[in-house]
ROMI-230649 format. One record per residue: residue number from 0; x, y, z of N, C-alpha, C, O in turn. Coordinates in nm, 2 decimals, decimal comma. Layout:
REM ROMI-230649
{NUM {X Y Z} {X Y Z} {X Y Z} {X Y Z}}
...
//
This chain:
REM ROMI-230649
{0 {12,86 26,95 12,45} {12,95 26,86 12,51} {13,02 26,93 12,63} {13,06 27,05 12,62}}
{1 {13,04 26,86 12,74} {13,12 26,91 12,85} {13,24 26,81 12,87} {13,22 26,69 12,86}}
{2 {13,35 26,87 12,90} {13,47 26,78 12,93} {13,57 26,86 13,01} {13,57 26,98 13,02}}
{3 {13,65 26,79 13,08} {13,76 26,85 13,15} {13,89 26,84 13,07} {14,00 26,89 13,11}}
{4 {13,89 26,77 12,96} {14,00 26,75 12,88} {14,00 26,86 12,77} {13,93 26,84 12,67}}
{5 {14,08 26,96 12,78} {14,07 27,07 12,68} {14,13 27,03 12,55} {14,08 27,09 12,45}}
{6 {14,22 26,94 12,54} {14,27 26,89 12,41} {14,16 26,82 12,33} {14,15 26,83 12,21}}
{7 {14,08 26,74 12,41} {13,97 26,67 12,35} {13,86 26,77 12,30} {13,81 26,76 12,19}}
{8 {13,84 26,88 12,37} {13,75 26,98 12,33} {13,80 27,05 12,21} {13,72 27,08 12,11}}
{9 {13,93 27,08 12,20} {13,99 27,14 12,08} {13,98 27,06 11,96} {13,96 27,11 11,85}}
{10 {13,99 26,93 11,97} {13,98 26,84 11,86} {13,83 26,82 11,81} {13,81 26,80 11,69}}
{11 {13,74 26,83 11,90} {13,60 26,79 11,86} {13,51 26,92 11,84} {13,40 26,90 11,79}}
{12 {13,55 27,03 11,89} {13,46 27,15 11,90} {13,51 27,26 11,81} {13,63 27,29 11,80}}
{13 {13,41 27,34 11,75} {13,44 27,46 11,68} {13,45 27,58 11,77} {13,53 27,67 11,75}}
{14 {13,38 27,58 11,88} {13,38 27,68 11,98} {13,40 27,62 12,12} {13,34 27,51 12,15}}
{15 {13,47 27,69 12,21} {13,50 27,64 12,34} {13,47 27,75 12,44} {13,51 27,86 12,42}}
{16 {13,41 27,71 12,55} {13,39 27,81 12,66} {13,47 27,76 12,78} {13,46 27,64 12,81}}
{17 {13,54 27,85 12,84} {13,62 27,81 12,96} {13,54 27,87 13,08} {13,51 27,99 13,08}}
{18 {13,50 27,79 13,17} {13,42 27,83 13,28} {13,50 27,83 13,41} {13,58 27,74 13,44}}
{19 {13,49 27,94 13,48} {13,56 27,96 13,61} {13,46 28,01 13,71} {13,40 28,11 13,69}}
{20 {13,46 27,93 13,82} {13,36 27,97 13,93} {13,22 27,98 13,88} {13,15 28,07 13,92}}
{21 {13,18 27,89 13,79} {13,04 27,89 13,74} {13,01 27,99 13,63} {12,89 28,01 13,59}}
{22 {13,11 28,07 13,59} {13,09 28,17 13,49} {13,18 28,15 13,37} {13,29 28,10 13,38}}
{23 {13,12 28,18 13,25} {13,21 28,17 13,13} {13,30 28,29 13,13} {13,26 28,41 13,13}}
{24 {13,43 28,26 13,13} {13,53 28,37 13,13} {13,60 28,39 12,99} {13,65 28,49 12,97}}
{25 {13,59 28,28 12,91} {13,65 28,29 12,77} {13,56 28,21 12,68} {13,51 28,10 12,72}}
{26 {13,54 28,26 12,56} {13,46 28,19 12,46} {13,52 28,21 12,32} {13,55 28,33 12,29}}
{27 {13,54 28,11 12,24} {13,58 28,13 12,10} {13,63 27,99 12,05} {13,63 27,89 12,11}}
{28 {13,68 28,00 11,92} {13,74 27,88 11,86} {13,87 27,85 11,93} {13,93 27,94 12,00}}
{29 {13,93 27,73 11,91} {14,06 27,71 11,98} {14,16 27,81 11,94} {14,24 27,85 12,02}}
{30 {14,17 27,84 11,81} {14,27 27,94 11,77} {14,24 28,08 11,82} {14,34 28,15 11,86}}
{31 {14,12 28,12 11,82} {14,08 28,25 11,88} {14,12 28,26 12,02} {14,17 28,36 12,07}}
{32 {14,10 28,15 12,10} {14,13 28,15 12,24} {14,28 28,17 12,26} {14,33 28,24 12,35}}
{33 {14,36 28,10 12,18} {14,51 28,11 12,19} {14,56 28,25 12,17} {14,65 28,30 12,24}}
{34 {14,49 28,32 12,07} {14,53 28,45 12,04} {14,48 28,55 12,14} {14,55 28,63 12,19}}
{35 {14,35 28,53 12,18} {14,28 28,63 12,27} {14,35 28,62 12,41} {14,37 28,73 12,47}}
{36 {14,38 28,51 12,46} {14,44 28,49 12,59} {14,59 28,52 12,59} {14,65 28,55 12,69}}
{37 {14,65 28,52 12,47} {14,79 28,55 12,46} {14,88 28,44 12,52} {14,98 28,47 12,58}}
{38 {14,84 28,32 12,49} {14,91 28,21 12,53} {15,06 28,21 12,48} {15,08 28,26 12,37}}
{39 {15,15 28,17 12,56} {15,29 28,18 12,53} {15,34 28,07 12,43} {15,28 27,96 12,43}}
{40 {15,44 28,11 12,35} {15,50 28,01 12,26} {15,63 27,97 12,32} {15,70 28,05 12,38}}
{41 {15,67 27,85 12,29} {15,80 27,80 12,34} {15,90 27,79 12,23} {15,87 27,73 12,12}}
{42 {16,02 27,85 12,25} {16,12 27,85 12,15} {16,25 27,79 12,21} {16,29 27,82 12,32}}
{43 {16,31 27,69 12,14} {16,43 27,63 12,18} {16,54 27,66 12,07} {16,52 27,62 11,96}}
{44 {16,65 27,72 12,11} {16,76 27,75 12,02} {16,88 27,68 12,07} {16,92 27,69 12,19}}
{45 {16,95 27,61 11,98} {17,07 27,53 12,02} {17,19 27,60 11,95} {17,18 27,63 11,83}}
{46 {17,29 27,63 12,03} {17,41 27,70 11,98} {17,53 27,60 11,98} {17,51 27,49 12,03}}
{47 {17,64 27,64 11,92} {17,75 27,55 11,91} {17,84 27,55 12,04} {17,94 27,48 12,04}}
{48 {17,80 27,63 12,14} {17,87 27,62 12,26} {17,78 27,66 12,38} {17,67 27,72 12,35}}
{49 {17,82 27,63 12,50} {17,74 27,67 12,62} {17,73 27,82 12,63} {17,82 27,90 12,59}}
{50 {17,62 27,86 12,70} {17,59 28,00 12,72} {17,59 28,03 12,87} {17,58 27,94 12,95}}
{51 {17,61 28,16 12,90} {17,60 28,21 13,03} {17,47 28,28 13,04} {17,43 28,36 12,96}}
{52 {17,39 28,26 13,15} {17,26 28,33 13,17} {17,28 28,48 13,17} {17,19 28,55 13,11}}
{53 {17,38 28,53 13,23} {17,40 28,68 13,23} {17,42 28,74 13,10} {17,40 28,86 13,08}}
{54 {17,45 28,66 13,00} {17,47 28,72 12,86} {17,33 28,75 12,80} {17,33 28,82 12,69}}
{55 {17,22 28,70 12,85} {17,10 28,70 12,79} {16,99 28,80 12,84} {16,87 28,78 12,81}}
{56 {17,04 28,90 12,91} {16,94 28,99 12,97} {16,86 29,06 12,86} {16,75 29,11 12,89}}
{57 {16,91 29,06 12,74} {16,83 29,13 12,63} {16,70 29,06 12,60} {16,61 29,12 12,53}}
{58 {16,68 28,94 12,65} {16,56 28,86 12,63} {16,44 28,91 12,72} {16,33 28,87 12,69}}
{59 {16,47 28,98 12,82} {16,37 29,02 12,92} {16,27 29,11 12,84} {16,32 29,20 12,76}}
{60 {16,14 29,10 12,86} {16,07 29,04 12,97} {16,03 28,89 12,94} {15,96 28,83 13,02}}
{61 {16,08 28,83 12,84} {16,05 28,69 12,82} {16,12 28,61 12,93} {16,22 28,64 12,99}}
{62 {16,05 28,49 12,96} {16,12 28,40 13,05} {16,21 28,31 12,97} {16,18 28,28 12,86}}
{63 {16,33 28,28 13,03} {16,42 28,20 12,96} {16,50 28,11 13,06} {16,51 28,15 13,17}}
{64 {16,56 28,01 13,00} {16,64 27,92 13,08} {16,75 27,87 12,99} {16,73 27,84 12,88}}
{65 {16,87 27,86 13,05} {16,99 27,81 12,97} {17,02 27,67 13,02} {17,03 27,64 13,14}}
{66 {17,03 27,57 12,93} {17,08 27,44 12,96} {17,20 27,41 12,86} {17,18 27,36 12,75}}
{67 {17,31 27,44 12,92} {17,44 27,43 12,84} {17,43 27,51 12,71} {17,43 27,63 12,72}}
{68 {17,42 27,44 12,60} {17,42 27,52 12,47} {17,28 27,54 12,42} {17,26 27,59 12,31}}
{69 {17,18 27,50 12,50} {17,04 27,53 12,46} {16,98 27,64 12,53} {17,00 27,66 12,65}}
{70 {16,91 27,72 12,46} {16,83 27,84 12,52} {16,69 27,81 12,50} {16,64 27,79 12,39}}
{71 {16,61 27,80 12,62} {16,47 27,78 12,62} {16,40 27,91 12,65} {16,43 27,97 12,75}}
{72 {16,31 27,96 12,56} {16,25 28,09 12,58} {16,09 28,06 12,58} {16,04 27,99 12,50}}
{73 {16,03 28,13 12,67} {15,88 28,13 12,68} {15,84 28,27 12,66} {15,87 28,36 12,74}}
{74 {15,76 28,30 12,55} {15,72 28,44 12,53} {15,59 28,45 12,44} {15,55 28,35 12,38}}
{75 {15,54 28,56 12,44} {15,42 28,59 12,35} {15,46 28,64 12,22} {15,37 28,64 12,13}}
{76 {15,58 28,68 12,20} {15,63 28,73 12,07} {15,75 28,66 12,03} {15,86 28,71 12,04}}
{77 {15,73 28,53 11,98} {15,85 28,45 11,95} {15,94 28,50 11,84} {16,06 28,48 11,84}}
{78 {15,88 28,57 11,74} {15,97 28,62 11,63} {16,07 28,72 11,68} {16,18 28,72 11,64}}
{79 {16,02 28,81 11,76} {16,11 28,91 11,82} {16,22 28,85 11,90} {16,34 28,89 11,89}}
{80 {16,18 28,75 11,98} {16,28 28,68 12,07} {16,39 28,60 11,98} {16,51 28,61 12,01}}
{81 {16,34 28,54 11,87} {16,43 28,47 11,78} {16,53 28,57 11,71} {16,65 28,54 11,70}}
{82 {16,47 28,68 11,66} {16,56 28,78 11,60} {16,66 28,83 11,70} {16,78 28,84 11,66}}
{83 {16,62 28,86 11,82} {16,72 28,91 11,92} {16,83 28,80 11,95} {16,94 28,84 11,96}}
{84 {16,78 28,68 11,96} {16,88 28,57 11,99} {16,98 28,55 11,87} {17,10 28,52 11,90}}
{85 {16,93 28,56 11,75} {17,02 28,54 11,63} {17,11 28,66 11,62} {17,23 28,64 11,59}}
{86 {17,07 28,78 11,65} {17,16 28,89 11,65} {17,26 28,88 11,76} {17,38 28,91 11,73}}
{87 {17,22 28,83 11,87} {17,32 28,81 11,98} {17,42 28,71 11,94} {17,54 28,73 11,96}}
{88 {17,37 28,60 11,88} {17,47 28,49 11,84} {17,57 28,55 11,74} {17,69 28,52 11,75}}
{89 {17,52 28,63 11,65} {17,61 28,68 11,55} {17,72 28,77 11,61} {17,84 28,76 11,58}}
{90 {17,68 28,86 11,70} {17,77 28,95 11,78} {17,87 28,87 11,86} {17,98 28,91 11,88}}
{91 {17,82 28,76 11,92} {17,90 28,68 12,02} {17,99 28,57 11,94} {18,06 28,50 12,01}}
{92 {17,97 28,56 11,81} {18,05 28,47 11,74} {18,00 28,32 11,76} {18,07 28,23 11,74}}
{93 {17,87 28,31 11,79} {17,81 28,18 11,81} {17,74 28,13 11,68} {17,70 28,22 11,59}}
{94 {17,73 28,01 11,66} {17,66 27,95 11,55} {17,53 27,89 11,60} {17,53 27,82 11,70}}
{95 {17,42 27,92 11,53} {17,29 27,87 11,56} {17,28 27,73 11,49} {17,29 27,73 11,37}}
{96 {17,26 27,63 11,57} {17,26 27,49 11,51} {17,11 27,45 11,49} {17,09 27,37 11,39}}
{97 {17,02 27,50 11,57} {16,88 27,45 11,55} {16,79 27,55 11,62} {16,82 27,61 11,73}}
{98 {16,67 27,57 11,56} {16,56 27,66 11,62} {16,44 27,58 11,61} {16,40 27,53 11,51}}
{99 {16,37 27,56 11,73} {16,24 27,49 11,73} {16,14 27,57 11,80} {16,16 27,64 11,90}}
{100 {16,02 27,57 11,74} {15,91 27,65 11,80} {15,79 27,56 11,83} {15,75 27,48 11,74}}
{101 {15,74 27,57 11,95} {15,62 27,49 11,99} {15,51 27,59 12,02} {15,52 27,67 12,10}}
{102 {15,40 27,57 11,94} {15,28 27,65 11,96} {15,22 27,62 12,09} {15,23 27,51 12,15}}
{103 {15,15 27,72 12,15} {15,07 27,70 12,27} {14,96 27,60 12,25} {14,90 27,59 12,14}}
{104 {14,93 27,53 12,35} {14,82 27,43 12,35} {14,70 27,49 12,42} {14,71 27,59 12,49}}
{105 {14,58 27,43 12,40} {14,47 27,47 12,48} {14,49 27,45 12,63} {14,43 27,53 12,71}}
{106 {14,56 27,36 12,67} {14,60 27,34 12,81} {14,67 27,46 12,86} {14,64 27,51 12,97}}
{107 {14,76 27,52 12,78} {14,83 27,64 12,82} {14,73 27,76 12,84} {14,74 27,83 12,93}}
{108 {14,63 27,77 12,74} {14,53 27,87 12,75} {14,45 27,85 12,88} {14,43 27,95 12,95}}
{109 {14,41 27,73 12,91} {14,33 27,70 13,02} {14,40 27,74 13,15} {14,34 27,80 13,24}}
{110 {14,53 27,70 13,16} {14,60 27,73 13,28} {14,62 27,88 13,30} {14,61 27,93 13,41}}
{111 {14,64 27,95 13,19} {14,66 28,10 13,20} {14,53 28,16 13,25} {14,53 28,25 13,33}}
{112 {14,41 28,11 13,19} {14,28 28,17 13,23} {14,25 28,13 13,38} {14,21 28,22 13,46}}
{113 {14,28 28,01 13,42} {14,26 27,96 13,55} {14,34 28,04 13,66} {14,29 28,07 13,77}}
{114 {14,46 28,08 13,62} {14,54 28,16 13,71} {14,50 28,31 13,71} {14,55 28,38 13,79}}
{115 {14,42 28,34 13,62} {14,37 28,48 13,61} {14,47 28,58 13,54} {14,47 28,70 13,57}}
{116 {14,56 28,52 13,46} {14,66 28,60 13,39} {14,60 28,67 13,27} {14,67 28,75 13,20}}
//
């Protein structure tokens, strides 16, 4: 089967090949590709008050964005980022109201491979 829809490929196939410039650059099961390529996980943490970006330098090298009381983190090691954020909250007297984790999709894998990351 060939398709340009990577989510369709993930639902229907046991193994997926990602082709770039006519060559297979990645091959494996959907889960293997997510691990092999190191696709990023998305973490959203909601606190009881607004945050300042300068308070969060401890999250580097993860990418992060602050939206009032929400902290959005994009990283390959979500557990480490969550632990650091919870420790920060405890030290800063913040209350963690919610933590959500979104697993990487095959689309994320494809984009990362296509960019050559």
